[in-house]
LUMTI-666644 format. One record per residue (C-alpha): residue in three letters; x, y, z negated. Coordinates in steps of 0.2 Angstrom, whole numbers, padded with zeros to 4 digits, always signed. Layout:
% LUMTI-666644
ALAXYZ...
//
This chain:
% LUMTI-666644
MET+0391+0574-0088ARG+0398+0587-0077LYS+0406+0595-0092SER+0417+0579-0095ARG+0423+0579-0077THR+0427+0598-0078LEU+0437+0595-0093LEU+0447+0581-0085ALA+0451+0591-0070THR+0458+0605-0082LEU+0467+0591-0091SER+0475+0584-0075LEU+0480+0602-0070ALA+0488+0606-0087LEU+0497+0589-0087SER+0505+0593-0070LEU+0510+0610-0077PHE+0519+0603-0092THR+0528+0589-0084ALA+0546+0593-0085PRO+0558+0588-0071ALA+0565+0571-0072ALA+0583+0577-0074VAL+0578+0587-0090ARG+0566+0573-0097ALA+0580+0560-0095GLN+0591+0570-0108GLU+0592+0564-0126VAL+0576+0567-0135ASN+0575+0571-0154THR+0564+0559-0163GLY+0559+0572-0175GLY+0553+0583-0161VAL+0542+0569-0155LEU+0534+0567-0172THR+0531+0586-0173THR+0522+0586-0157TYR+0512+0571-0162ALA+0507+0580-0178ASP+0503+0596-0170ILE+0491+0587-0158ALA+0483+0578-0172GLN+0480+0595-0181ALA+0473+0603-0165GLY+0462+0589-0161PHE+0454+0588-0179GLU+0452+0607-0179ASP+0443+0606-0162ALA+0432+0592-0169LEU+0428+0602-0185SER+0424+0617-0174ARG+0411+0607-0164ALA+0404+0599-0180LYS+0401+0617-0187GLU+0391+0621-0171LEU+0381+0604-0174GLU+0377+0610-0191THR+0371+0627-0185ALA+0360+0618-0173VAL+0354+0606-0186ASP+0349+0620-0197ALA+0339+0628-0183LEU+0330+0612-0180ILE+0326+0610-0199ALA+0320+0628-0200ALA+0309+0627-0185PRO+0306+0609-0178SER+0302+0608-0160GLU+0307+0599-0145ASP+0318+0613-0140THR+0327+0614-0157LEU+0328+0595-0157GLY+0335+0595-0139ALA+0348+0608-0144ALA+0354+0598-0159ARG+0356+0583-0148GLN+0366+0593-0136ALA+0377+0599-0150TRP+0380+0581-0156ILE+0385+0576-0138ALA+0397+0591-0137SER+0405+0586-0154ARG+0410+0569-0148PRO+0425+0572-0135ALA+0436+0581-0147TYR+0434+0569-0161GLN+0436+0553-0149GLN+0453+0560-0143THR+0459+0559-0161GLU+0455+0540-0163ALA+0473+0537-0156TYR+0478+0542-0173ARG+0470+0527-0181PHE+0479+0511-0185GLY+0497+0518-0186ASN+0492+0531-0199PRO+0485+0522-0215LEU+0478+0538-0221VAL+0468+0541-0206ASP+0462+0523-0205ALA+0456+0524-0223TRP+0446+0539-0220GLU+0439+0535-0202GLY+0425+0524-0209ARG+0417+0539-0217VAL+0415+0548-0200ASN+0414+0536-0186ALA+0409+0519-0193TRP+0398+0507-0182PRO+0387+0498-0179LEU+0375+0502-0193ASP+0359+0494-0200GLU+0348+0509-0197GLY+0334+0502-0207LEU+0344+0508-0222ILE+0341+0526-0217ASP+0324+0528-0210TYR+0309+0519-0202VAL+0312+0506-0188ASP+0302+0497-0175ALA+0293+0481-0180SER+0305+0472-0168TYR+0319+0476-0180GLY+0313+0464-0193THR+0310+0466-0211GLU+0325+0457-0219SER+0343+0451-0216ASP+0352+0436-0224THR+0367+0447-0226ASN+0360+0464-0231SER+0347+0466-0245LEU+0346+0485-0240TYR+0342+0481-0221THR+0326+0490-0222ALA+0328+0500-0238ASN+0323+0516-0229VAL+0330+0529-0240VAL+0320+0543-0231ALA+0304+0535-0237ASN+0310+0529-0254SER+0317+0539-0269THR+0324+0524-0278LEU+0332+0508-0271MET+0340+0492-0279VAL+0359+0489-0275ASP+0366+0473-0282GLY+0352+0473-0295VAL+0355+0490-0301ARG+0342+0504-0298VAL+0349+0519-0289ASP+0341+0536-0290ALA+0338+0542-0272SER+0327+0557-0276ASN+0340+0570-0271ILE+0348+0567-0254THR+0365+0576-0255PRO+0382+0574-0247ASP+0389+0566-0263PHE+0374+0554-0264LEU+0377+0548-0246GLN+0396+0546-0248ASN+0396+0539-0266ASP+0380+0529-0268LEU+0374+0524-0250GLN+0389+0522-0239GLU+0393+0504-0238ALA+0381+0501-0252GLY+0383+0484-0259GLY+0400+0482-0251ILE+0391+0479-0234GLU+0400+0487-0220SER+0384+0489-0209ASN+0377+0500-0222VAL+0383+0515-0213ALA+0375+0531-0221THR+0387+0544-0216GLY+0396+0551-0200TYR+0392+0554-0182HIS+0381+0538-0180ALA+0370+0541-0195ILE+0367+0559-0188GLU+0364+0552-0170PHE+0351+0540-0177LEU+0342+0554-0186LEU+0342+0564-0170TRP+0337+0551-0157GLY+0330+0536-0167GLN+0331+0519-0161ASP+0334+0515-0142LEU+0320+0502-0139ASN+0324+0500-0121GLY+0336+0486-0122THR+0347+0486-0106GLY+0334+0496-0097PRO+0334+0515-0094GLY+0331+0527-0108ALA+0338+0532-0124GLY+0331+0534-0142ASN+0315+0545-0141ARG+0312+0552-0159PRO+0299+0566-0159ALA+0302+0583-0166THR+0287+0580-0177ASP+0298+0568-0187TYR+0304+0585-0195SER+0288+0594-0197THR+0271+0584-0199ALA+0277+0566-0200PRO+0277+0557-0216HIS+0293+0561-0226ALA+0298+0575-0215ASP+0306+0585-0229ARG+0317+0570-0235ARG+0322+0566-0217ALA+0327+0584-0214ALA+0337+0583-0231TYR+0346+0568-0225LEU+0351+0575-0208LYS+0357+0591-0217ALA+0367+0581-0230ALA+0375+0570-0217THR+0380+0585-0206SER+0387+0595-0220LEU+0397+0580-0226LEU+0404+0577-0208VAL+0410+0595-0208ARG+0417+0593-0225ASP+0426+0576-0220LEU+0433+0584-0204ALA+0440+0599-0214GLU+0448+0587-0226MET+0457+0579-0211VAL+0462+0595-0204GLY+0471+0599-0220GLU+0480+0582-0220TRP+0489+0587-0204GLN+0494+0605-0209ALA+0512+0609-0213ASP+0509+0603-0231GLY+0497+0589-0227ALA+0499+0571-0233ALA+0497+0564-0215ARG+0510+0575-0208ALA+0522+0572-0223ALA+0520+0553-0220LEU+0526+0553-0202PRO+0545+0553-0205ASP+0543+0536-0215LEU+0531+0529-0202GLY+0541+0535-0187ILE+0538+0532-0169SER+0531+0515-0173ALA+0515+0524-0179ILE+0512+0532-0162LEU+0514+0516-0152THR+0503+0506-0165GLY+0489+0518-0163MET+0490+0518-0144GLY+0491+0499-0142SER+0478+0495-0155LEU+0465+0507-0149SER+0468+0502-0131PHE+0467+0483-0134GLY+0458+0476-0150GLU+0447+0491-0153LEU+0442+0499-0136ALA+0445+0485-0123GLY+0440+0471-0136GLN+0428+0476-0150ARG+0419+0490-0141MET+0418+0484-0123LYS+0422+0466-0120LEU+0411+0460-0134GLY+0396+0469-0128LEU+0399+0464-0110MET+0401+0445-0115LEU+0384+0446-0125HIS+0376+0458-0113ASP+0370+0466-0130PRO+0366+0485-0130GLU+0367+0484-0149GLU+0386+0482-0146GLU+0388+0499-0138HIS+0396+0513-0148ASP+0384+0527-0146CYS+0368+0516-0144PHE+0355+0529-0149SER+0360+0543-0137ASP+0366+0532-0123THR+0382+0542-0122THR+0394+0528-0125ALA+0403+0529-0108THR+0409+0547-0112SER+0415+0542-0129TYR+0425+0528-0122LEU+0432+0539-0109TYR+0439+0551-0122ASP+0446+0537-0132GLY+0456+0533-0116VAL+0461+0552-0114GLY+0467+0552-0132VAL+0479+0538-0129ARG+0486+0547-0114ASN+0488+0563-0124VAL+0499+0555-0137TYR+0510+0547-0125LEU+0512+0562-0114GLY+0513+0574-0129ASN+0500+0585-0121TYR+0483+0590-0128ILE+0470+0602-0120ARG+0460+0611-0133ILE+0442+0616-0132ASP+0447+0634-0128GLY+0458+0628-0114SER+0475+0631-0122ALA+0488+0617-0122VAL+0497+0609-0137THR+0513+0601-0129GLY+0530+0596-0134ALA+0543+0581-0135SER+0534+0565-0132ILE+0535+0546-0132SER+0536+0548-0113ASP+0552+0558-0115LEU+0559+0544-0126VAL+0555+0531-0113ALA+0561+0541-0098ALA+0578+0544-0106LYS+0581+0525-0106ASP+0570+0519-0092PRO+0563+0531-0080ALA+0554+0518-0070LEU+0545+0511-0085ASP+0539+0528-0090ALA+0532+0531-0073GLU+0524+0514-0074ILE+0516+0518-0091ARG+0510+0534-0085ALA+0502+0526-0070LEU+0494+0513-0081LEU+0487+0527-0092ASP+0480+0536-0077ASP+0472+0520-0071SER+0463+0517-0087VAL+0456+0534-0088ASN+0451+0534-0070LYS+0441+0517-0073LEU+0433+0524-0088GLN+0428+0539-0078VAL+0419+0527-0066LEU+0408+0522-0081VAL+0404+0540-0085ASP+0400+0544-0066ARG+0388+0529-0066ALA+0380+0535-0081ALA+0378+0552-0074GLY+0370+0544-0059GLY+0357+0536-0070GLU+0364+0520-0075SER+0369+0522-0094TYR+0382+0511-0102ASP+0369+0499-0109GLN+0362+0496-0092GLN+0380+0493-0085ILE+0383+0479-0097GLY+0366+0471-0094GLU+0364+0453-0089GLY+0363+0452-0070ASN+0370+0469-0066ILE+0384+0462-0056ALA+0391+0479-0050GLY+0389+0487-0068ASN+0397+0472-0076ALA+0412+0473-0064ALA+0415+0491-0067VAL+0416+0488-0086GLN+0427+0473-0084ALA+0439+0484-0072ALA+0440+0497-0086ILE+0444+0483-0099ASP+0457+0475-0088ALA+0465+0493-0086LEU+0466+0495-0105MET+0474+0478-0107ALA+0487+0482-0093GLN+0491+0498-0102THR+0493+0489-0118ARG+0506+0478-0110GLY+0515+0494-0105VAL+0515+0500-0123GLU+0523+0483-0128ARG+0537+0485-0116ALA+0540+0503-0123VAL+0541+0495-0140ALA+0554+0483-0134LEU+0564+0496-0125LEU+0564+0508-0140ASN+0568+0493-0151LEU+0555+0497-0164ALA+0550+0487-0179GLY+0533+0487-0188VAL+0522+0489-0173SER+0507+0478-0175ILE+0494+0479-0161GLU+0476+0475-0166ASP+0468+0460-0158SER+0450+0455-0154ASP+0443+0437-0152SER+0433+0444-0137LEU+0449+0445-0128SER+0460+0432-0136ASN+0448+0419-0142PRO+0432+0421-0133GLU+0425+0404-0139ALA+0424+0411-0156VAL+0412+0424-0152PHE+0398+0411-0149GLN+0402+0401-0164
//
């Protein structure tokens, strides 16, 4: 957790260094320059996520070659280290159709983990909505999908992506990406809203039944993550499709991503829903108990795209013309207000990380009866909702069409959650 706080301190310093004087920022800003900065930050963010994923793959290879608590621990740390860079790219969802169509391959959740591997008896044996609820691919070399027998004898990246991901058209059949890997490294978190994360033993990769197939799955999923991230890096390069689409999508894409991640996705689906239900299954990184950090870097990512500043994992900065410049040119007071709202949400998300570092993980914070923890989570939700109102005011100021901000029943129609 100290790494997260150090990076935020570096980020705060860098943002102060790259903030232009008000008189300069109030000058006419070229929209094309804003889109170029936006694309440059996307490319840098995905490159950083790819770099961390390659480090994760190296750690996974070491675990498979010599399973031990030490190599398992190192792979877990590499997974944790891979998350902040990726989470900051989530601000590019919603406004960019190409990113949205791809995202489910790398960060889909929640998942029915019984599809992948063994689960505790408390998980149950069947689901009314998912015939593959306990298919356990690790233990079974064939499976039935919609009445068709599927050969699962060879667990490869292509098998995971083409045959298993969302098998049967069921979204919870998540077979690829960060959370499938997370489950294979930690196993189920059986602690509810009490302390403790998943506790998969290293022997699952050595002497336990199906250790070889479990290792093959972990290797395939990690290799596929690297491949998928490399693909997205290419989409943001000079000749990439995502960068090429920006002139048509325009500034609306940036504000759609900011508003939708802030409101419907993060404040609503990822946070308010779990808080309302006091349900640890509704936390994003539920196996590793590192959810608070992922939410923090979602918030940082939203701020990055507004300010046109991103601090790379090597400490260098990508910076340029920004939405902030466009807003400041027309209404400096609104720009200052939005900046303050973004800072406030990041600060309140940091509180959740600090509580986790102090021994109270996110699933404990949303636990029923945890008055202080619940209040801290609600404060972050409120801050994210407030910054969304700021985004909407920026949309109105810039007279933008085509901005559609994702909603969530947990925020706008909470009664529906319990129906």
